[in-house]
N, C-alpha and C positions, 0 to 999 in steps of 0.2 A: 585240294586241301582247303579246309575252313579258313576264312580270312583271319580269325582270331588266333588260330594255331600258327599260321604263317607269320603274323606280326609278333607273336610271342617269341618265336625263334629268331626273328630279325632283331628284336630288342636285345636278345642274349648275344647275338653276333656283334651288334653295335657296342654293347658293354665290353665284350671281349677285345674289340679293336680300339675303342676310344676311352672307356672308363677304367679298365684294368691298368693300362699304361699310366693314367692319371693317378691311380691308387699307388702304384709302385714309385712313380716319380715323386709323389708327396712324401713318402718315406725318406727318399734320398735328399729332398730339399730340407726337411726338418733336421735330419742328421747333419747336413752341411751347416745349418744355422747354429748348431751346437758345437761346431768345430771339427766334425768328422767328414773328411772328403774321400773316404774309401770308395764310395759308390757314385762319384760325380758322373760317371758314364751312364748311370741309370736316370739322370735328370733329363728325360727325353720322352716324347709322346709317340715315338716309333714303337708300335706294338710288338715287332719281331724281336726286340732285345729284351722283352719282358715275359713273353708267353711261355708257359710250362705245358708240355704236351698233355699230360693226364689232367691237370687242372683245367685246361682249355676244353677238353672233351666233356668233362663233368659240367662245366659252365654251360655248354650248349645243350646238354641232355637234361640237366636238372635245375639250372639257374643258380647253382652254388658251385664255386670253383676258386682257383687261385692262380697266381703267376709265379715266376721265379722269385724267390726271396731276395730282398735287397740286403747285401752284406754290410753290416755296420760294426764299428769298433768302439766300444764304450770308453776305452782308455784314451781315445783321441778327443773325447768330449769334455767341455769345460765343467759340466755338471752331469756325470755319467748316469746316475739313477733317473733323474728327471728327463734327461736327453733320450735315453732308451725308451722310457715309457711314452713320451710324447711322439717319438719317431714311430713307435708301433701304432699309436692312436691316430696318426695322420692319415693312414690308409682308409680305415672305416669312415672317418670324418669326410674324406673326399667323396666317398660313395653317397653319404647322406646329403652332401652339397649337390651332387649330380642329381639325386632323386628330387630334391627341392626345386632345382632348376627345371626339371621335366614337369614337375607339378605346377610350376608357374605358367609354363606354356599351355598345359592342359586347362588351367583356370582361365587363361586369356582366351583360348578358343571358345570355351563355354560362355564367355562374357560378350561374344560377338553374335550378331543375329545369324550370320551364316553358320557359325559353329554350333549354335543352339539348334538350328534347323537340321544340320547334318546329324547331330546326335538323336534328335527326335525322329528323323526319317529312318534311322537304323532301327530304333527300338519299336516304332509303330508299324513301319512298312517294310522292314528288313532291307532297306535300301542302303547300299554301301557307297560312300563318296570318298574322294581323296582326303578331304578335311577330316572326316570321321576316322580314317585310317591313321592320320597323324595324331588325332586325339587319343585313339586306342594305343598307339605306339608309345605315347608319353606315359600312359598308365602302366604299361608293361615295363618301361624304363624305370619308373618309380619303384615298382615291385622288385625288379631284378637288383637294383642298386641298394635298396633297403635290405634285401635278402643277403647280398654280399657283405654289407656292414655287419649284420647280425652273425653271419657265419664266421667272419674273420674275428669277431669279438669273443668267440668261444675260447676260454682260457686254457687251451691245450697247445703245447708246442707242435708244429711251428707257426701256429696262427697268431695274429696280432694281439688277440686277447691275452695270451700268455705274457707277451712283452709288457702289457699294462699291469697284469697281476704281479709280475716279477718285481715291480717297484715296491710292492707292499710285503713281499716275502722276507722273512728273516734269513740270515746266513744258513742256519740249520735247515730251514725248509728248502732253500735252494740246493743244498747238498742232497737232500732226499730226492728232489726232482732229478738231479743229475745221476744219482744212483739207480733210479728207476726209469730212466729216459727211454730205454728200449721197450719196456712194458707199456709206457704211455703212448709211444708211437704205434704199437700194435693195437692198442685200444682205439686210437684215432682212426686207424685203417679199418677196423671192424665197424666203427661208427659210420664211416663213409660208405661201406658196403651195405649196411642196414638202410642207410638213407636212400641209396639208389635202388634197393630192392622193393621199395614202397611197402615195407613191413609195417611201418608206423603210419596210421591214417593221418591225413592232414589236420583233422579236427583235434588231434591230441599231440601232434608233432610240435615240440617246443620251438623249433626254428621257424615254422610257418606261423605259429601263434604269435611269436615275437615280431616277425616281419609284418604280419597283418595288423598287430597292435600299433606299431610305429606308423604304418601307412594310414591307419584311421586317424591317428593323432595329427599327422602332417596334412592329410587331405580334409577329412571331415571337420576337424576342430580348428583348422587354420586356413588353408588355401581355398577351400570351398566357399569361404565367406566372400571371396572376390566376386564370383558370378552371382552369388546369393544377394549381395548388396546391390549389384547392378540391376537385377531383375526383380528385386523386392520380394524374394522368397523368404518364407518364415525362418 
């Protein structure tokens, strides 16, 4: 198996076992901060209390997936509207923080002589070193985590984006969503199926476009400046 393919799936497995638990624990931590302790048992980095079977399989196969939802009770919160919105937002934010941390490691590797040599050796001589594997793994971790943040911010229940959108909906709009919840869920299922059938090319897939746009902003416009300044690149 090609080393890039192997590392891509390894990055997804790492995200499944390390980052998805962080994502779900972040929901529970913010809910607790607002006064709801319903899901205190989910404040844990143990992956086995968070993983959802279907979401885990999709995470490994596509890089987009989900864990078991964290149950929260708005009535227990001091400020229910803001609490629910920020609790929903906490998960995707944790993914962006994880992506940024991976990007920092990638930038640090490229800022060292050994790291720069390892990257050049691969691209010029197709020589694979352990340091290059770590460099590439950090890149895939950035992409997977940004992809998770983008996916979860889709404003469709049960994704986190709907929890954020719900803050801005009027009572009448919330009633409409509740009345059409089954149809919305069926639409979401159809969306997942279409996503996994590769019907939409990556070049026009809004999820991939959003993911790549955030990646470019995080790496090209920000973190790449670290090695660029070190080596005096334009």
